[in-house]
N, C-alpha and C positions, 0 to 999 in steps of 0.2 A: 158457324165456323167449324165447330167440332164435327158437325155432320159432313161438311165438305171434306174434312181431313179423313174421316172414316171411309168415305166413298173413294177418295183418292188411294187410300191404303188398300182397299179391296181391289181396285183396278190394278194396282201394282202387283199384288199377290196373284191375281188371276193371270196376269201377263207372265209372271215367272213360272206359274204352273203350266201354262200353255207352251212356253218355250221348252221347259223340261220334258213335257210329253212329246213334243214334236222331235226333239233331239233323241229321246228314248226310242221313238218309232224307228228312226234311222239306225240306231244301234241294234235293235232286234231284227230289223230287216237284213242287216249285214250278217248277223249270226245265222239267219235262215238261208241266205244266199251263199254262205261260206263253202259248203261242200262242192258245189259245181264251180265256184270261183277257184278253189284250190286245184281242182282237176284241170281247169283251163290254164291256170298259171303253170302247173307242172308240165303240161303239154308244150307250152311255149318254151319253157326252159329246156325240155328234151330236144326241141327243134333248134336249139342254139340261139334263142331270141330273148334270153334273160339278161340281167344286168352284167353278169360276168363275161358275156360274149362281147361286150364293148371293149374289153381290155382294161387293165387296172388304172392306167393313167387317164384314159378317156372317161371312165366311170367316176374317178375322183373329180375331174373337171365338171362333169354334169351335176354331181351332188353339191359341189362347192357353189355352183350358181343357183341351182333350183331348190335345194333343201340341205343346207350344211349339216344339220343335226339329225338327218333321216334315221340313222341306225340307233339313235338314242332316245328319240321322243316316242310318245304313245299315240301319235296321230295328229297332234297339234303342237305348235311351237310359238310361244309368245315373246321370245326374247333374243334368239340368235340373230346377229346382224345379217341383213340381206335376206332373211327367211321369208318375210312378207306375211300376208294373211292366209296363204294356202300352202300346205305341205304337199309332198308327193302323194301321201295317202289320201288327203282331201281332194287333190286334183283327180286321182283315179276314181274316187267315190263319185265325183260329179258326173262322170261318164258311165259308171257302172250302175248307179242307183237312180238316175233320172233320164227320162226320154227328152225332156226339154228343161234344162236347169235354168232357174231364174235367180239372180243374185238377191240378196236381202234375206227374206225369211227362209229361202232354200238353203242358205248357209248353215242354218241350225240342224236340219236333217242331214246335210252333207257331213257336218262335223260328227254327229252321232254315228253315222255310217262308217266314217273313217276310224273311229274308236272301236267299233265292232270288228272291222277288218283287222286291226292291229291285235285284237283279242284272239282271232281264229286263224289268221294267215301269218306266214313268216315274212320277214322283210324282203327276202328274195322273191317270194311269190307276189307280193304287192308291187315290187319294182317291175317285174315282168308284165303284169297287167297294165301298169301305168305306161310303160314303153309301147305296148301294143295298141293303146287307145289314144295316144297323143295326136293332137291336131298339128300338122306340120306345114300347112300352107299349100300353095299351088306348085305342082310339079309339072313336068313336060306333058303329062296326059291328064291333067286336072288335079283336083284337091287330093292331098295325101294324108292318110291317117296311119300312124304307126312310125316309130323312130327308125326301125330297120328298113321299112319300106321306103321311107324318104331317102335314106342313105343309098339304096339301090337305084331309086328313081333319079336322083340328082347326080350321083357320082359313079353309079354302076358297080359299086363295091360295098361290102358290109362295113359297119362302123369301125370294127377293129382294124380294117385295112386303110382307113383314112389318115391323112396327116393331121397334126394338131390343129392347124388352121382350118382345114375342111370340117373337122369334127366340131370346132368352135362355132362355125356358121350354123350347123344344125342345132346346137345348144342355144345360140343367140336368138333364133327365130321363135323359140317356145313361148316367150313372154307375150307375143302378139303375132300369131301366124298370118293373120290377114293384112298386117301392116308392112310386112317385109317381102322381098322377092328373092327367093333362093336361086332361081334360074339365071338371074342377070346380076350385073354389077349394081348393088344397092348401097348407096352411101351411108344411109342410116344403119343398115345391118353391119356394114364394115366398122362403123364407129362402135357398135355394141360388141363386136368381136374384139376390138382393141381393148375395151374395158374388161372383158372376160379374160383376155390374155394377161393383163396387168394384175387382175385379181389372183389368177392361178400362180403367177410368178411371185406373189407375195409383195408386189410393189404398191398395193393399196388395200383399203378395207372399205366395206360399205359404210355409209354414214349412220346407219342405225337399222333397227329391225325391219322397217318398211322400205328400205332402199333397194327394191328389186330391179330398178333400172341402173343400179351401180353408179349413181351420181358421184360417189366417193372415189370412183376409178376413172374419172374424166382425165384425158391427157392434159398434163400441166401446160399452161400457156407458154408458147415459145419453145417447147421441146420438140 
């Protein structure tokens, strides 16, 4: 029995070491990539494609839905209601650090990479890279990558020129770009927009940290 316990303990320790090593690789990879990522982000910001270009109210809506604690965390967030398992920094890392991201073990390196980005890049730079790499679903001419590109493809205008309802549709699609249709009347997308509008108006709160679908913001029955 004692031998089995020692073997189990050794396996647990080995697993912890492996996880730490893989996460550490992501962290150091981010530090190595940081110089060219900073330049890429600065170029995007100079072109008017950063977070500030969305407009203050639109940016607040986006962060409220996607990562409420973005400007305060260090790459991960385990407690903010509605934050879910992936911060903006982790989301950006998934596309910047992987050719083909696989959930599960890939999350370890993704998290390490996110923490490395936070160490070397500003929040504005991370936000610009995230906006530029977002998967936005099908547009009139095919799949769209990039928040600003989706705004132009769907509405023919930059995000700052959109109404609140139009902007909310772009935000709503982020949770599952392949599941919604931005080009047409999509009942499911409209329902998510309603939840987002209630959240932004302060009429509801997410049910907990993992409530990324905003179940806490469902329309009350009979309203």
